[in-house]
DRENDO-1510 file (C-alpha; in Angstrom, 1 decimal, always signed):
<recs>
REC; n; res; u; v; w
REC; 1; MET; -20.8; -20.3; +32.4 .
REC; 2; SER; -22.2; -17.1; +33.8 .
REC; 3; GLY; -21.3; -13.7; +32.4 .
REC; 4; ASP; -20.2; -12.5; +35.9 .
REC; 5; HIS; -16.5; -13.3; +36.0 .
REC; 6; GLN; -16.3; -12.8; +39.7 .
REC; 7; LEU; -18.8; -15.6; +40.6 .
REC; 8; ARG; -17.3; -18.7; +42.1 .
REC; 9; ALA; -17.1; -21.7; +39.7 .
REC; 10; THR; -18.6; -25.1; +40.5 .
REC; 11; ASP; -17.2; -28.5; +40.0 .
REC; 12; ALA; -19.7; -29.0; +37.1 .
REC; 13; ASP; -18.4; -25.8; +35.4 .
REC; 14; ARG; -14.8; -27.3; +35.6 .
REC; 15; GLU; -16.0; -30.7; +34.3 .
REC; 16; ARG; -17.7; -29.1; +31.3 .
REC; 17; LEU; -14.5; -27.2; +30.4 .
REC; 18; VAL; -12.3; -30.3; +30.8 .
REC; 19; THR; -14.7; -32.1; +28.4 .
REC; 20; ALA; -14.4; -29.2; +26.0 .
REC; 21; LEU; -10.6; -29.3; +26.2 .
REC; 22; GLN; -10.7; -33.0; +25.4 .
REC; 23; ALA; -12.6; -32.2; +22.2 .
REC; 24; HIS; -10.1; -29.5; +21.3 .
REC; 25; ALA; -7.1; -31.8; +21.9 .
REC; 26; ALA; -8.7; -34.5; +19.8 .
REC; 27; ALA; -9.3; -32.0; +17.0 .
REC; 28; GLY; -5.7; -31.1; +17.1 .
REC; 29; ARG; -6.0; -27.6; +18.5 .
REC; 30; LEU; -4.0; -28.5; +21.6 .
REC; 31; THR; -1.0; -30.7; +22.2 .
REC; 32; LEU; -1.1; -33.1; +25.0 .
REC; 33; ASP; +1.2; -30.9; +27.0 .
REC; 34; GLU; -1.1; -27.9; +26.4 .
REC; 35; TYR; -4.1; -30.0; +27.3 .
REC; 36; ALA; -2.6; -31.1; +30.6 .
REC; 37; ASP; -1.5; -27.6; +31.5 .
REC; 38; ARG; -4.9; -26.2; +30.8 .
REC; 39; VAL; -6.6; -29.0; +32.8 .
REC; 40; ASP; -4.4; -28.2; +35.7 .
REC; 41; ARG; -5.4; -24.5; +35.5 .
REC; 42; ILE; -9.1; -25.4; +35.3 .
REC; 43; LEU; -8.9; -27.6; +38.4 .
REC; 44; VAL; -7.5; -24.8; +40.5 .
REC; 45; ALA; -9.6; -22.0; +39.1 .
REC; 46; ARG; -12.0; -20.4; +41.6 .
REC; 47; THR; -14.0; -18.0; +39.5 .
REC; 48; HIS; -15.8; -18.0; +36.1 .
REC; 49; GLY; -13.2; -15.4; +35.0 .
REC; 50; GLU; -10.3; -17.7; +35.7 .
REC; 51; LEU; -12.1; -20.5; +33.8 .
REC; 52; ALA; -12.8; -18.2; +30.8 .
REC; 53; ALA; -9.1; -17.2; +30.6 .
REC; 54; VAL; -8.1; -20.8; +30.1 .
REC; 55; VAL; -10.3; -21.3; +27.0 .
REC; 56; ARG; -10.3; -17.7; +25.7 .
REC; 57; ASP; -8.3; -18.6; +22.5 .
REC; 58; LEU; -10.4; -21.6; +21.6 .
REC; 59; PRO; -13.6; -21.6; +19.5 .
REC; 60; VAL; -16.9; -22.5; +21.1 .
REC; 61; GLU; -18.1; -25.7; +19.6 .
REC; 62; SER; -21.7; -26.6; +20.3 .
REC; 63; THR; -21.9; -29.6; +18.0 .
REC; 64; VAL; -18.8; -31.5; +19.3 .
REC; 65; ASP; -19.3; -35.3; +19.6 .
REC; 66; HIS; -17.8; -35.6; +23.1 .
REC; 67; GLY; -17.8; -39.3; +23.0 .
REC; 68; ALA; -15.7; -39.5; +19.9 .
REC; 69; ALA; -13.4; -36.8; +21.1 .
REC; 70; ALA; -12.9; -38.6; +24.4 .
REC; 71; ARG; -12.2; -41.9; +22.6 .
REC; 72; GLN; -9.6; -40.1; +20.4 .
REC; 73; LEU; -7.9; -38.6; +23.3 .
REC; 74; VAL; -7.8; -41.9; +25.2 .
REC; 75; LEU; -6.3; -43.5; +22.1 .
REC; 76; ALA; -3.7; -40.7; +21.9 .
REC; 77; PHE; -2.7; -41.3; +25.5 .
REC; 78; ILE; -2.5; -45.0; +25.0 .
REC; 79; VAL; -0.2; -44.6; +22.0 .
REC; 80; ALA; +2.0; -42.1; +24.0 .
REC; 81; LEU; +2.2; -44.6; +26.8 .
REC; 82; LEU; +3.1; -47.4; +24.5 .
REC; 83; VAL; +5.8; -45.3; +22.9 .
REC; 84; LEU; +7.2; -44.5; +26.4 .
REC; 85; ALA; +7.1; -48.2; +27.3 .
REC; 86; VAL; +9.0; -49.2; +24.2 .
REC; 87; ILE; +11.6; -46.5; +24.8 .
REC; 88; GLY; +11.9; -47.5; +28.5 .
REC; 89; GLY; +12.3; -51.2; +27.4 .
REC; 90; ALA; +15.0; -50.3; +24.9 .
REC; 91; ILE; +16.9; -48.3; +27.5 .
REC; 92; ALA; +16.6; -51.1; +30.1 .
REC; 93; ALA; +17.9; -53.6; +27.4 .
REC; 94; PHE; +21.0; -51.6; +26.9 .
REC; 95; ARG; +22.0; -51.4; +30.5 .
</recs>
């Protein structure tokens, strides 16, 4: 990202940060709720400054294996969905 925080962000800038957030979530730095909240903030950000504010407290990782991080995040979401499905099935069974 550019050093000028007033410059307008591009879709590619947003996509890069969402990918970085996936890696941070997979590494355990963010909960799924924190990840989702930050992705929402990134998607509505208009400037580089707004984007920088979303990730200011996270370390910069240049050697992140984004493929592995994305797979871990997908796995975490699948597990969460399965847990919700089991709970939903249990609730429906007791009705």
